[in-house]
N, C-alpha and C positions, 0 to 999 in steps of 0.2 A: 504494500500500500504506500503510495507516494504521499509526501506532505501535501495537505490540502492547499489548493491555490487561494481559495477564500478562507480566511482564518476566522470563521464564525465559531462560536463555542461548541456546538454539537460536532462539527467537523474536526475541530482540534481535539476534543475528548475522544472521538472515535479513533483518530490517528494515534494518540498517546496509548490508548488501550491496545490497539493492534501492535504497536511497538513493544509494549510490556509483555504481551502474550508470547511474542517471539524472542523475548529477552534481548531486544535490539536497542538497549538504552545505554547511554554513556553516563557513568557515575564519576563525577569529578573528584579530585583529591579532597576538596573542601567538604563535599557531601560524604565521602568515606570517613573523614574525621568526625563529622557530626553523627553519623550512624554508629560509630564506635563509642563515642561519648554518651549517646543515648540508648545504647544496646538495641539498635534497630537492625534487623537482618534484611537482606535483599528480598527474601521471600515475603516479609511483611510489607515492604514497599510495593511489590507486585500485587499482593492481595488488596492493598489499599487503593491502588490505581484502578482495579477492576470495578470498584463501586464508588469511586470518588466523584465529586462535583467540582467544577471550576469556581473558585472564589474570585479570582482576579485574572483578567486576560490582558496580555501585553503583546499584541500582534505586531507592533512597530519597535520592539526592543532592539537596542543597538547590536546585540549579538544574535539576533534572529527571534522569530516569534516564540513566545513562551507563556506560561501561565502558572498560577498558584492553585494547587489542588487541596481539597480537604476530603478525608475519608477515614474509614476504620478497617482494621483487620477483622478476620472472622472471629477472633478472640475479643473483639470490641475494644481494641487498642487504637487510639487516635494516632 
């Protein structure tokens, strides 16, 4: 699935979920450090993306379109 040309929220969320299912995500060093500090596993990130909602959408971000997601794991962890 290619990155959506129009970055509306439903398209962006579908794209992110597709990437997560295929584990085609880039985890930056900053994120890795935050995950370790908060004891968050990659599996928990993937679970959360599956049911997440977009809180904030930044289609014109300087590093490329991105957004802030909010969701929970199956164990009800935010």
